[in-house]
N, C-alpha and C positions, 0 to 999 in steps of 0.2 A: 135410813130404813128403820121401820118400827122394831122395837125390841121383841115383839112376838112373831116376827118373820125370820125364817131361816133361809138364806140363799144357798142352794145346793148346786155344786158343779158336777155335771155328768160327762164322762169321757166315753165315747161310743164309736163303734165301727159298723158299717153296713155295706151290703152288696146292692148297688143301685139298679141292677138289671131290671127288676120288676117294679120299680118305684117311679112315679111321675115327678121325681125331684124331691127336694126337702120340703118346700112350702106346702102347707095344707091347702087343698083345693076341693071344692064340692064334687063328689062323685068319682074322685081319683084316689088311687092308693099312693100315699106319700109317707116319707120317713117321719115327718113331724106329726102327721095324723096317727101313725102307728104308735109312736112314743107317747103322745099326749093321751091317747085312748088307754094305753097300758097303765099310765100313771093314774088316770081317772078310776080304773078298775081297782087298783090297789088302795087308793085313798078314799074310795067310795064317795067321790065328789065330782063336780064338773071337771072337764079336761082343763088342766092348768095352762097358763101362757108360757111358752118356751122362747128363750132367746138363744139363737145359734151363732156360732162364730162365723160360719160361711154357708150361705144357702147354695146347695149344689143343684145342678140341672138334672133333668130326667136321664137316667142311665149312668150317672157319675157315682163312683164308689168313694168310701171314706174308711181310712184306718185310724185317723186321729181327729175326729170331729169333737167339738166341745159345745156344750149347752149349759145354760143355767135355768133353774126353775125356783121360784119362791114358794116355800111351804110355810104353814103356820108352825110355831114351836110344838104345838100339840101333835100335829101330823108327823113331824120329824121324830119326836120321842116315842111315838106309838109304833113306828115301823118294825122294831124287833119283836113285837108281840110278847109272848112269854119266854122267848129265847134270851140268851145272854149276849147276842151279837150286837155290834155297834150299829147305829141306824144306817150308815152308809153301806155296810156289808149286807145288812138285811134287805135294803132297797135293791142292790144289785142282784141278789139271789131271787128275790120275789119277782123282779122284772123279767128275769130269765124264764120264769114260768108262764108269763102272759104275752111276751113279745113274739112276733114271728121269727123264724130262724134266720132270716137275712138281716136282722138288726140285733146287735149285742151291746148292752151297756157294760163296760168293763170296770169302771170305777164310779163311785158316788161319794163325794166328800163335801163337808161344810166349807163353803167358799170363804176366802179371806175378805176382810172389810174392803169395800171399794171394787170388788171384782165384778166385771161385766163381760160375759163370754164374747160379745161382739166388739164393744168399743175399747176394752182393755187390751185387745190383741196387738202384738207388735207386727206379726206377719203370719201369712198362711203359706204352706209349702205343698206343692203338688208334684206328682210324677205322671208321665204319659209313656206308655210302652207300645213299641211297634216291632213286629217281626217281618223281615223282608227276605227270608230264605226258606224255601220249601222244606228243607230238611228239619227246620226248627218249628214248623207249624204243629201245634199241639191242640187237639180238640178240647182238652181239659181246661185250657186257659183262653178259649176263644171269647169268653165274655168279659175279659179284662185286658186283652192285647189286640191291637189293630193289625190285621193282615194287609201289608202293602205289596202289591204285585211286582213292583220294580225294586231292585237293590238300591240302596242309598249311600251317599258319601257322608259319613258321620262327621268327619273333620270339617268339611265344607259347611255343614249345618251348624256346627259349634262356632265356627268363625262368623257365620252370618248373624247369629243372635247376640254376640258380644256388644256391638254398638247400640243395642236397644236398652242396655242397662241404665238405671238412673231414674230420676223424676221426670216424666215425659207425658205428653198427650198421646194416649194410645187410641185415638179415635179411629185410626185405620184398622185396628184389630178388635174393636168392640162393636157389638150390635147397638145401634143408636137407640136411645131412650129419651124422650122429652124431659128436659130439666135435670138429667143426670150427668155428672161430670165424667170425663174419660181420662182425667189426670191420675196417674198412679206412679208409685215408685217400684220399678222392677229391680229387686235387690240381687237376684241371681237367676241365671238360666244357663244350662249347659246340656250338651248332648254327648252321650258315651255309648260304647258297646262293651259291656263288661265281659271279661274273659273267664270269669268264674262266678260261682254263687247262683242263686235262684234265677237271676236275670241273664245268665251267660248266653251270649250270642244275640240277645235282643238289643234294640236301639231304644235308649231310655233318655227322656228329658226330665231334668230336675228344674223346677221353677219355683221361685219364692218372691213374694211381693207383700207390700203392706196390706193391699186388698186387690181384688180383681173386678173389672167390669164385665158385663155379660158377654160370654163367648171369647174372652180375651185369651185364655190359655189355648183353647182349641184352634183359634185363629193363628196364634204364634206357631203352633205345631204345624198347621197347614202350610204356612209360609216357609217353614223350615224344610218340610218335605218337598216343596217345589224346588228349593235349592238342592236338596240331596239327590233328587232325581235328575238334575241337570236342566230342568225346565226354566230356571231363573238363575242369575248369577249371584255370587255371594253378597254383593252390595245391595241387592234388590230389597230385602226386608227393611234396611235402614232408610232407603229412599221412600219406601211405602210409608213408613212411620212419619217421615218428614212431610209427606203430602197431606196427611190427616184425612185421607179419603179411603173408603172401603174399596177393595179391589177383589173381584170374584176369583181372580187367579190364586189368591192366597188360600181360599177355601176354609171351611170350618170342619175339622175332622170329626168323626163320630165320637159320641160321649163315652163309650164303654172303655176306652183306653185310659181314662183320666181317673186319678185317685187323689183325694185329699189326704196327705200323709201326716201333717202336723200343724198345729196352731201353737204359736209361742207367745208367752206373756212375760211382762217385766217382773222384777221382784215384788213381793207382796206390798211393800211400802210405797211402790210407785203405781199400783193398779188404778187408784182413784184419779190420780193426776193424769195418767195416760187416757183414761176414759173421758175425762173432762176436755182434754185437748183435742181428741178426735171428734167429739161432738161439736166443738166450736168451729171446726174447719170442714165439717161433713159435706158441705156443698162445694168444696174446692179441691180436696185431694184424696182423703184416706178411705172413704167408705162408699159403698154403692147405695142406690136408691132403696128406700124402705118399702115401697109399694109396687110390687110387680103387677102388671096387668093380669086380669083374670085369665086363667088357663096357662100361665107361664110361671117360671121360677127364675131367680137371678143368682148367678154365681158371684160370691164375694170373696 
């Protein structure tokens, strides 16, 4: 990277309800578009290129999204203006004044050498929330919790997803895309019904992988619910995985219950090595395709 370029890491959160996903698309309101336009306003320049850790689909939310943007050294040092704030603090404050209320940049820091928001990531973690009891239906959380009309067996759902862990071909759970791999490492997936806390009584999936192909999490949740409702037996998701064929019975649940919770990176000294390794195998395992068709977005 040239000496006069400063790579900035942005940590952000957004409510995806009124966005057509992350990726900028002509005529549509997207998270990338809102953030790039906000930066352009502050920098008084063309909208900068953003690199995101995971492109989320329409309606998907994020608490722990990560983006990097390359600024000139002059742009970076000019951010505080006449104030004594650090450039990152000034950028967060100023973006708060121009971004819509459903996007918040929480931190802006000068990225370590070798950092790439997408390729340096070790894994992405998502949650999916379901309510299956009338007494717990809350209209204040209807935009981020799925209402399931039938009660579900959480223990059966948890048992059903355990055999799916590991490096596998998730073709049965991914929307097919020409030339894109469906091999992923599903590092963790579990279903719980917390007894206390903000999710008390809800049915919550915790899912972590190196990367996700299109619709993967929502298909895994759909298959889990088929087991939880008793429509399929506990062994069915593993059999479906082995078949490598899409089955409509699994279903793709609505996007609004899905939240990108966290993106994790290696120690600073390993960032560049991680990025180089992932780029080298991008067509085999770790990452999703770069170029979503017009009018779509890809979850990674």
